[in-house]
C-alpha positions in Angstrom: 200.6 7.9 -62.0 202.5 6.2 -64.8 205.7 7.2 -63.2 204.6 6.0 -59.7 203.4 2.7 -61.0 206.5 2.3 -63.1 204.5 1.9 -66.3 206.7 4.3 -68.2 210.2 5.7 -67.4 210.4 9.2 -66.1 212.3 10.5 -69.1 209.5 9.2 -71.5 206.8 10.8 -69.4 208.7 14.1 -69.3 209.3 14.1 -73.1 205.6 13.3 -73.8 204.5 16.2 -71.6 207.3 18.6 -72.5 208.5 19.0 -69.0 211.9 18.4 -67.3 212.5 14.9 -66.0 213.5 16.3 -62.6 210.0 17.8 -62.3 208.4 14.4 -63.0 210.7 12.8 -60.4 209.8 15.5 -57.8 206.1 15.0 -58.4 206.5 11.2 -58.1 208.4 11.6 -54.8 205.8 14.1 -53.4 202.9 11.9 -54.4 204.5 8.8 -52.8 205.1 10.8 -49.6 201.7 12.4 -49.3 199.4 9.7 -50.7 198.2 9.0 -47.1 197.1 12.6 -46.6 194.8 12.3 -49.6 192.9 9.4 -48.2 192.8 10.9 -44.7 191.1 14.0 -46.0 188.7 11.9 -48.0 187.8 9.8 -44.9 187.4 13.0 -42.9 185.0 14.4 -45.4 183.1 11.2 -45.4 182.8 11.2 -41.6 181.6 14.9 -41.8 179.0 13.9 -44.3 177.7 11.1 -42.0 177.6 13.6 -39.1 175.8 16.1 -41.2 173.2 13.5 -42.3 172.6 12.5 -38.7 172.2 16.1 -37.6 169.8 16.8 -40.4 167.7 13.7 -39.5 167.5 14.9 -35.9 166.5 18.4 -36.9 163.8 17.0 -39.2 162.4 14.9 -36.4 162.4 17.9 -34.1 160.7 20.1 -36.7 158.0 17.4 -37.2 157.4 17.4 -33.4 157.2 21.2 -33.3 154.7 21.3 -36.2 152.5 18.7 -34.4 152.6 20.7 -31.2 151.8 23.9 -33.0 148.8 22.3 -34.8 147.5 20.8 -31.5 147.8 24.2 -29.7 146.1 26.0 -32.6 143.2 23.5 -32.5 142.9 23.7 -28.7 143.0 27.5 -28.8 140.1 27.5 -31.4 138.1 25.1 -29.2 138.6 27.5 -26.2 137.8 30.6 -28.3 141.3 31.9 -28.0 142.8 33.2 -31.3 
């Protein structure tokens, strides 16, 4: 990030991390080219999480409805002597 922001020169970052300056330059270039992909994936995951929460809420509502129906049917079957 320091290289991308221009905080430190590439050769200084390379020396501090004991790597070749060309490697730092390659990483800097790749990050600059692909930074959009990182945020796209993050947004996609966020959208999936929202969809999952909606799906869970719908399933919880349906489960509640089924439980109420089951309890009602159980009560009515006891009233009618059907077990």
